[in-house]
N, C-alpha and C positions, 0 to 999 in steps of 0.2 A: 952358659953358666951365669953370665952377668945379669941377664934378664931375670933368671930365677932368683938370684940374690937380691936384685932390686925389688922384685915382687915380695920376697920374704920381708925385706926391709919395710916396704909400704904397709904390709899387713901388720907387722910388729908395731910400726909407728902408730897406725890407726888404732890398733887394739890398746896401745898405751894411752893415746890421746883420749879415747872414749873412757877407759878405766879411770882416768884422772878427772875428765870433764863431768861425767855423770854424778859421782859423789859430790863434786864441787857444786854442781847445779842443785843437787838435792839439799845440800847444806844451806846454800843461799836462799832457797825457797823457804826452808824451815826456820832459818834464823830471823830473829826480830830485827827490824830496822828502827833505830831510835828516832829517825825523822820521818815526816810525811811530806816529802818535797812537792812543791807546786811548780809548774812551768813558768819561767819568767821570760818575757820577750824584751831583749836588749837590742838596741840598734847596733850596727857595726861600729866598733870603737873608732874614735876620731884618729886620723892619720897623725903620727908624731912628726909633724913638719912645722916650719915657721918657728913661732915662739916655743912650741912643744918639742922641737928637735932634740933628740937625746944628746946629753953632754955628760961631763963628769964633775960638774961644779959642786955637787954635794960632797964629793970626796975631799974637798978642801976643808971640810969641817974638822975641828980638833975634838978629841974625846976628852971630856973632863970628868974627874972623880971616878975614873974607870975602876970597876970591881969594888966600889965603896957603896953602891946602891944598885937596885935592880928594878927595871921597868918604870922609870920616871915618866908616867903617861902625860901629865900636864904640868906646865911650869908657869909660875907667876913671880913678880918681883914687887917688893916694897922698897923703894930707893934702890940700893945695890944689893939688897939681901934677896936671895932666891928662895922659893918654896916649891916643893913638889910632893907627890904621893907615890909610894913605891909598892911593888908586888907583894911585899911582906906586910902590908897593912899600915905602914908608917906614914906620918906626915912629917916631912923633914924640912929643916931650915939650913941654908948654906950661906954663912957669913964669913967674909975674909977667907974664903977657901975651906972653911971648916964645916963639917957636916954634923948636925945635931938633930936627934929625934925630938920633936916637940909634942906630938900627940899620936894616939892610935884610937880608932873608933871601935874596932873589934878586939878580940883577945886571942892569944896563942892557943895551940901551937900554930906557927906559920911556916909553911914549907912548900908542899906541892899544891897542885890544882885542887885536890880534895879538901884542903884546909881553908880555901878561900872564903866559903860562906860564913865561917865563924871568925876568921882572921880579919875579914873586911878587905876591900880593895878600893882605895881612894882613886877616883878617875879625874873628872873635870875639876878645876880649881880656879877661883877668881878672888880678886881683892875688892872688898866693899869700900864705901866712901870713908868710913872711920877706921880704915886699915885693919879690918878683921878679914879673916879668910873664909870664903864660902867653899865648901867641899861637897862634891857628889860622890858618895860611896856606893859602889855597885850593889852591895848587899844590904846596907843599913839605911840609906836614904840621904837626905840633905842635911848638912851640918854647918854650924858656924863655929870657927875655931879662933881663939885668941892667940895671935902669933907670939905674944910675949910670955903668957902664962901656960899656953897649951890647953887651956880649958875648952872643952867641947860642949856645944849646945845643940840638941836635936831640933831641926825645924820641921822636916817631913820624914816620918818613919815608913819603911817599906811594909811594916806590919799593919798600918792603918789603911783600910780599903778606900780607894778613890773611885767613886761611881761604881761601887760593888766589886772592884778589882784591886788586888794587891799589886804593888809595883815589884818587879822582879829583877830589873837590870837598869838601875839608875846610872846614867852615863855622863852627861855633860851639862853645864849650866852657863848662863850669861846673866849679868846683873845690871839693872839700870843705874845711872850715875848717882841718883839719890838713895840707892840701896833699898827702895821700896818693893820693887818687883824682881823676882827671880824666874827666869824661863829655863826649863830643864827638860831633858828627854828620859823616857823609860823605853829602852830599846826593845823590850819584849816582856810579856808577863807570863810567858811559858818557859823561856830559857833564861838561865842565869849567865853571868859573864864567863864563867868557866867553860860554858858550852857555846861560846860565840860563833864557833865554826858551824855548829848545828843550825843556829839562827840564820847565818849567812846562806848555807846550802839549802835550807828548807824553803827559803824564799817566799814564805807566805806573808801577807800583810797583816797576819794575825787577826784579821777581821772575821775569818771563817769560824774559828773557835771564838768563844767569848773572851778573847785575850788580846786587847788592842796594844799596838806599839804607839806611844804617845808623845806629843809635845804638850807640856803642862806649864801653868803659871802659878807661882806661889806669892801671895801678898804678905810681906813681913809685918804689916800692921794689923790686918784683919785675920791673919793666919789661915786664910782660905786657899785651897788648891782648886784650880780650874783646869779642865781638859780643853785644850785649844784645837789640836789636830789628832785624828785617829787614823788607823789603817796605813801607817807608814811602814816601809820595809827596812828594818834596822835603822831607825833614826839614831843619829850619833852626835857629832859635834854641833853646837849652837852658838850663834853670835848675833848680838844686836847691831843694827846699823849705827853709824856715828850720830845721826839725828834721832835715833831711837824710835823710828817709825815702823820698822819691821824687824823680824827675827829670821835669820837664815838657819835652816836645818839640813844637815848632811844626811842623805838617805843612802847609806853605804851599799846595800845590795843592788840598788838601781843605778849606782854611779852618777848621782845627780844631787842638786841642791834645791830645796824648796824654800819659798819665801812666805812668811805669815805676817800680815800687817797688824800691828798692835796699836796704832793710832792713825789719825787722819781720816780722810774720806773712805779709804779702802779698809778701815778697821774691821777685823774679823774675816777678811778675805784672804785667799792664798793663791799663789801662782808659782810657776817654775822660774828659778833664777838661773841655774846652769844645768843643761841636760847632757847626758851622754859624755861623761868625763873620761879622761884617759886612764883612770885608776879608781880604786875604791876609797872615797874620802873618809877620813877619820875626824880629827878636830879642825876647827876653823877659828882664826883669830884675826884681829885688825892689823893692817899694815900701816906704816907711818904715812903712806901716800894717800890714805883714805880708802884703800881697797882691803883685800882680805888675803891672808895666807892659808892655804889648804894643804894639809899633809896627807899623803897616801902611802899606805904600807904595802899595797899590791897594785900592780899595773896591768892594764889590758893592752898588750903590745899590738900595734898595727903600723907597718907590716909585722907579722909574727904570729905566734900561737897564744891565744888567751884561754887558759883552762876554764876560767869562770864563764866566759862566753860560750865555750864549747859545751859545758855542762848545763847551761841555763835552761834549755828546754828538754834535756834528756833525764827525766826524773828517774827512770829505771836504772841508769848508770849510777846516779847519786845514791840510790837505795843499795845497790851492790857494794859500792865503795864503803858506805857506813855500816853495812852488815859485817864486812870483813876487816875493816881497818879502824884503828883508834883515831881520834882527832889529832893527836900528837903526830902520828904517822902521816896522815893526810897533809898536815902543815908542811912536812918536809918536801912535798911535791910542788909547793908553791914557790916560784922563783923569788929570791930576795932582791926585789927591785924597789928602791926608795925614790919617791918623787915628791917635791914640794912645788906648788905653783902659786904665783901671786895673781889674784884677780883684781880687775879694776872695780870701781864702785858699781858699775853696771853689769859686772859678771863676765867681761871679756878677759882672755888670758894676756897678762902683761909680760911675764917671764917664768921660766921653769928651771929648777935645779934638780939634776938627776944623779943617782948613784946606781948604775945599771946592775951591779951585783951585790949591792948592800954591804960593801966591805967596810966603809967608814961608819955609816949610820944604817943599821938594819931595823926593820919594823918601825919606821918613823910614824909617830902618832900625832905630833903637834909641832908647829913652828911658832914660837913666841918671840916677837921682836922687842929688843930692849937695847938702847944705847948703840945703834948701828950694827948690832949682831942679831942673828937668829939663833935662839936657843931651841935645840931639837929634842923633843921628848920621844920616848919609845916605850911600847908596852912590854918589851921583853929584854932589851939590851941593858948591860950593866954599866951604863954611863949616860951622860948628857952630852949631846953634840953642840958645838958652837961654830957658827959660820959667820965670818966677817963680811958684811954686805958691801964694804968698800972694795973688797978684793975678789969679787966673783964676776 
C-alpha cells in the first residue's frame, strides 16, 4: 500500500508543481520587465581579512536627532553648525542641537517615492569658499544656497540639455577651494533616483542607448558645463584630491573608484584608483590624514554569499525578479551591512569600521569627518550617526 500511496503522492505533487509552474512561466514571459539588464563581470570580492576584517566598530556610533529627520544623505559643517539634505526635499541646518529647515528646492507634497520628482531630493552637499552651500538635487540640478537666508540660486538645471542629453539623476559634487569649478556626477540619464535599484541591476554603462552616465564640470565664472567622462556604471560620490590635481569618482555598480586628472601633465586622462572593493561605494570624503573616507551601504561578503555578484552575469534571473517584484521588495533581500573604510592617499585600505547587521547605522551613504568625529549620513535612516574616532 505504501508504494501505491507514495506513487499517488508523487503524481499529485508533480501535477501540482506543473499546474503552478506553467502559469507562472507564462506570466513571466508575458510580463514586461522594466529593465534591460546587461551582464557585468566582477572579480571575486576581496577577502575580508587584515584591515578589512569584520568588526563591530560602527556599532559604537550614537544616533543623533533620531526621528527628527529622514535620509540625511550628505553632511557638511560651517564651524560647528551642520547642514544636510533629507528625503522630504528639505535642506536643514542643525545649530546647538536644534533642527531648522532653511530651504527646499522642489515643492510638496512630499511623502513616498512617487513624490520625489516634484518634491526634490538634495543629495551631495558642499561648502563653498564664502560659506555658501552647494547642493546637488537629484531631480532639479545644481544649486547654491545661502545658509543664512535660505535663498536658492540655480546653477545647472536638469531641464537644460548638455551635449543633447538632459540630466536625470544628479548625485554628488566636489568644489575647488577657490569655488570656481564644481565637479559633479549624473548617475544616469535613463533612471531617476527613485529607481536607483533599476540602475544598479541593469548594469549598463548607459553608452548603448544615447544616455550616458557622466562626470561633469561646471565653471561658476563662465557658467559652462563640460562633460569629462562618459560610460560610467552608476557614477556616484566625487572628491577632489587635496592638491586638486584629480577627482575621484565612485562607480557603484562596479565596486570601484576611477580617477580623472583635472590638472598637471596627466590632465584629461583617467585611470583606476581602487578596483574590486568589498562593497558598493556611495559617497567619498576627505579624511584628516590626507586620505579618503568611503561609505558603503551594501557589502560583497567573502567568505559568504554576495547577491550582487551572484546576479551580475545572470541577466535572466534579474529579469524574472523585476517582472515579479517591486524595488521595495527586492531591497528587503539585501542584507543590511554597513561599512566605512579609510583609504590612504594612494588608495590602499588603512582601516575599516563595520556594522554587520546595520543595527546602529543602516544604509550608510557618507562619512563626514569633523572635530575628531565621523558624522554618518544615510539615504533612508531617520537619524545622523556620530562615531568618536578617538574611541574606535
